[in-house]
N, C-alpha and C positions, 0 to 999 in steps of 0.2 A: 893404085892399090898398095897395101902394105906388104911386108915380106911374106905374109901368109899366102899370098897368091902368086908369088914369084916362082916361075918354073924351077929355078935353081934351088929353092928352099922347100919346095913342095907346097901343096895346098894346105890351108888352115884345117886343123883337125876339127871334127864336129864338136867335141867338148870345148875346145878353145874358142871356136866361133860363138858357141852358145854363151860362154862366160863373157866374151867381149861384148856380145849383144846386151847382156844384162847390165854391164858397166855403162855402156852407152845410154841405155834406157834410163838408168838411175840418174845420170848426170844431165841428160838432154831432154827428158820427157816433158818437163814443165815448159821449156822454150818451144818445143814442137807443138804441144797442145795449144799453147798461147797463140803462136803464129797461125795455126789452123783456125782457131776461134776467131781471130781477127779477119781472116779471109772468108770464112764461111758464114760468120754471124750466128753459128749454132754450136754452143758449148758441148752438148752431148755428142753431136755428130763428129765434132773435132776429135774428141777422145776416141771414138770408134775408128776414125780414119787412122789415127796414130797407132792404135792397136793392130789394125790391118797391115800397116807398113811394118810393124814389128814382126808379125807372123811371116811376112814375105822375106824379111831379113833372115829370120831363123831358117827358112827354106833355102835361101840363095847363098849366104855367106860361107857355109861350110865348103862349098865347091868353088865359089868365085873369089874367096878371100875377103878380108875386111877392107872396105873403102878407106881412102885417106881421110875423108870427111864423113864419117858414118852418120852423124847427126843430120848433115845436109842431105845425105842419101835418103834417110827415113822421111825427111820433110818433103823431098821431091816426089817420092813414091806416094805419100799421103795426098799431096796436092793433085797428082794425076788421078788418083782415085776420086778426089772431090770433083774434078772436071768430068770424069765418067758419070758420077752421080748426077751432076747438073744436066749432063746430056740426056740421061735417062728421064730426068724430071722436066726436060725441055725448058730449062731456065738458065742455060749457059750463056746466051748471046751477050748479055750486058757485062758478064764477068770474065769470060774466057780469055779475052785479050790481055787483061791485067794479070791474070794468073799465069798464062803461058809465057808472058814476058818475064815475070818474076822467077819462073823456074830456071831462067838462064843467068840469074844473078847469083853471085857468090855471097851468101849471107854470113857476115862475120860479126862477132860481138864487139861492140864499141866500149871504150872505157867509161867508167862512171864519172859524170861531171861533179865537181865539187860545189858548183853553184850554177844558177841559171834561172830561167823563167819557171816558177813553180806551177804554172798552168800549161807548160809545153814540154812535159816529160814524156819521152817516147820509149816505153819499156813494156814489151808484151807480157813478160812474167808479172810485172807489177799490175798491169791491167787485169790479168787473170786472177791475181790475188784479190783485187778489189771486187771483181765480179763474183767470185766464190764467197766473199764475205758480205754479200748484199743483205740488207735487213729483211728482205722477203723470206729469208731462210731462218729457222730457229738457230740459236747460238750453237747447240751441239752439232747440228747438221753442217753449219759453216765450217766448223773445226774439222770434222771428218773429211769433208769434201776437199778442203784446201790442203790438208796434209797428204791426201791421195794424189791430187792433180798437180799441186805446186811442189810439194816435197818429194813426190815419187815414191812414197812409202807404201808398203803392202798393207792390206787390211789386217794381217796378223801383227805387224809392227805398230799400227795405229791402235789396235786393241790393247796391246801391252802398254803403250804410252798412256792411254786414257783409262786404263783399268776396266776395260769393257770386254764383252764377248765378241768374237768375230762376226757372228750373224747380225748382231745389233749394229755394228759398224757398217756392214754391207747394206743393211736396210737404210741407214741414214744417208749413205752416199747415193743410192738409187733415188730416194725421195728428193734429195737436194737437186739432183740433175733434172728431175721431172718438174720441180717447182720453178727452176730457172727457165726451163723451156716454156712452161705455161705462161710465165710472166713476161717472156720475150725481153729479158734483161739485155741492154746494149753492152757490147764489149768495149768499155772505155773507163778511164779513170774518172770518177765522179767530180763534179765541180766543187768549189770550196764549200758551198752551203751543205752539200750532202756528205762530205768526207767525215765529219765528226761521228756520224751514225755508224760508220764502218771502221773507224780507226782502231777502236779497242779490239775488235776481232782480228784485224790485220796484224796488230802487234802481238796478239796472243799466238797466232799461227807462226809468225817469224820467230818468236821465242821458242816454240816447240820444235821448229825446224832446227834451230841452233842446238837445242838440247839433244836432238837426234844425232847431230854431228859430233857433239861433245861427249855424249855417253850413249852410244848407239844401241838400239834394240836389235840390230842386225846380229844374227846368230854367229857370224863369222868374225866380225871386226868390232873392237871396242870404240874405235874412232872413225868418223867420216868427215875429214876436214873439208871436202868439197861441199858438203851440205852446210857446214858451219859458215864457210866463206860466202855461200849464196845467201844465207840468212843475214849476214852483216851487210852485204851489198843491197839487199832489199830494204833493210832498215835505213841505210843512208839515202836511198832513193825516196823512201817515205819521208825522211826528214826534209828533203827538198820540197816535198808537197806540203808539209806541215811544219815549217821552221820554228814556230813559236809554241809547239806542243812539248812541254818538258819531258813527258814520258817517252817520247820517241828518242830523245837524246839520252835519257837514262837507260833505255834498252841497249842502245849502242855502247854505252859505257860498260854495262854488265857483260855484254858479249866480248868486248875488247879485253876486259880483265880476265875473263875465263880463257879466251884464246891465247893469252900470254903463256899459259901452262901447257899448250899442246905438245911441245917437244919433249916434255918430261912426264907425260901422263902414262906412257907405256914403256916397257923396257925393250931390249933387243929382240926378245921373243914375242913381243906384242902383248905382253901381260900387263894389266893395269898396275900402276905404282901409286901407293897411297900418298896423300898430300904431305904427310909428315916425312916421307922418305924421298920426296922429289928434290932434285938439285936446283935450288932457287937461283943459282948463278946462271943457269941456262934459261930462265924465264925471259920472255921477250919484253925488254924494257920499253921498246917503241910502242908496243901494244898497250902496256900499262900507262904510258904517257898519253896515248889517245883516249884511254879510258878516263884518266884524270880530267882531261879537257872536256870530254862529253858530259861527265857528271857535273863539272863546274857549270857548263852551259845549262844543264837541266835545273840546277839550283839558282841560276841567275834570274829566273822569272819570278822568284819570290813566292812560289805557291807551295813550298814544302816538298818532301819526297813522297812519291806515290808508290805503287806496287813494284815497278821495275827500279825506281830510284832507291828504295830501301834494299832491294837485293843487290843493286850495284854497289851500295855503300858497304854491304857485307863483303862482297868480292874485293872491294878496294882494301879493306882491312887485311885480307889474306895476301893481296898482291904487294902491299907495302911492308909486311912483317918480315923481319930477317930470319925468323924460325917459327916453328909451330908453337914453341913455348912463349915466344915474345909477342905472339898475336894478341891483339886487344880483344880478348874473349868477353869481358863484361860489356863492351860496346856492341859486340855481335849479338849477345843475348838481348840487349835493349832494342836493337834493330829488329830482331825476330819478334819481340814483344809487340812492337809497333806494326809489324807486318801481319801478325796473327790477329791484331785488332782490326786491321784494315780489310784483310781477306783471309779469314780463318780457314785452315785446311789441315788434314792430318799430316800431309807431307811437310808443311811448314813447321808443325809441332815437332815432327821427327828431326828436322834440321836444327831446330832450337835445342832439342835434347842433347845433340852432339856438343853444342857450345856450353850448355849447362854442365855437362860432364867435366869440361875444362875449368869451370869456375867453382862448382859445388861438389864435384866428385861423381864417379860413375854410378854409385848407388842411387843418388837423387835422380840422375838421368834415367836409370832403369825404371824407376817408379813412373816417370812420364811415359816412357816407351811402352810399358805394360798396358797402359790404358788405350793404346792405339791398336793393340793386337786384333780386335774384332774387325777393324776396317782395313788393316794393312797386312794381315797374315800372309797373303799370297804375293806380296810386293817384295822383290829381292832386296832392295836397299834397306827395308825395315829389318829383315832377318840379319843382314850384314851388320847394321848398327847394333842390334841387340847382341849379336855374337861378340862384337868388340867390347861392349860394356860388360858383358858377363866375364870375359877374359880379364879385364881390368879390375873387376870386383872380386876376383879370386875364385871363380867357378869354372875351372878348365873343362870339365866334362860337359857341362851345359853349353859352354862356348863352342866346343867341337861339334856338338849336335846342331847348334844354330848355324854355324858356318856351312856344314854339309846340307842342311835344309835350304839355306840360301842358294847354294850351288845348283840345287834341283829345280829351282823356280825359273820361270821364263826370263830370258836375257841372252847376252852374247856369251860365246864359249870361253873367250879369254877371261872374262870375269869369273866364270864358273871354275876355271883352272886355278885362278888366284885364290878363290875361297877355299877350294880343297887343299891347296898348299898351306894355307893358314891353319886349317884343321890338322894337317900332318905335323906342322911345327909345334902345335900345342900338345897333341896327343903323344908324339914321339914315335908313331908308327905310320907306315905308308898307307895311303888310301888310293886304291886303284882308280885311275881316270878312265872314262868310257872311251 
């Protein structure tokens, strides 16, 4: 047990135990659900078992203290509940011995292999990812289900990420679970012939997981490095499955370039720091080097840059530039032009507008941004970009209003604080924070 259960230090407080449980669930839920799915062969039941174990932890840990291995504790409880369930169903005989033996094993995470047999990868989370991305599910359902089960995101966080309502996300997840159960999808990484049909969905989910880690929808924290690291790990395991798919390597490059800035993305108070104000000397040069190598690998197949490759090339421009002014903005505009032609979206247009402002001035960028307002009015980054452009265009009052409007939109509190401070700086008077 940890110090929380040591008689000399007192029992863990209820609030502390609940907070610790939330952290454990956020970091371990995907592995727990994946392991349970492998053992039970039932995806929906596995998640129910994990939730039941979580409820038991919330009841027990405030009085007993936090276990030294809380994830293993949750998994053991869930497996025992599975055994009880099989006993009740009178189907335990063939499986009880295996599970009872496994309960005595200390399950530890193994390091990621840099190479190996692409058909012999043993990774429960990767299996879970491929199961949740099965073609039997519509693309929107795959996305919501995997973000919930693999990413451990709440329905509220997923709704903000996908610009959807919470009820719609909940319905997608419920329907996806039912569809997987009805189709009796096996818990396994598909063979080589079936992988291409799922690969695009897998990469999309990994990318969104990294995005949640890099710019979290969590109301408390602007960064979740644990989620970002897990996304990179899953991408590298996927690359072992599909070593000749350039977009897998491109996604790794994109995430490495962005990861290089983690140490400078927030200040000592945890408030986000704008790209222009970050200390580039503190950027992780090893991560940038890994990004360069991965992007070169993606380009080595001679198929051109795809969706993730173009974004990785944009990130590389930022990573290699000695300053915001010395960045190759015309190249970034050209890359966004290609990206918009390949996969048009209002968010890509918004990002392109930021680059256009550096090349053609903020007024031209404002024209582009104004056309996006019907689609992105409730999207915090849209209002933040608009505020920046209004300030640079000489419209301080409108910029203050836009910064304050952005702060009120869904997102994490640290970002909201930064936006209100920008409004204060421009207006010259204090704006009370909630």
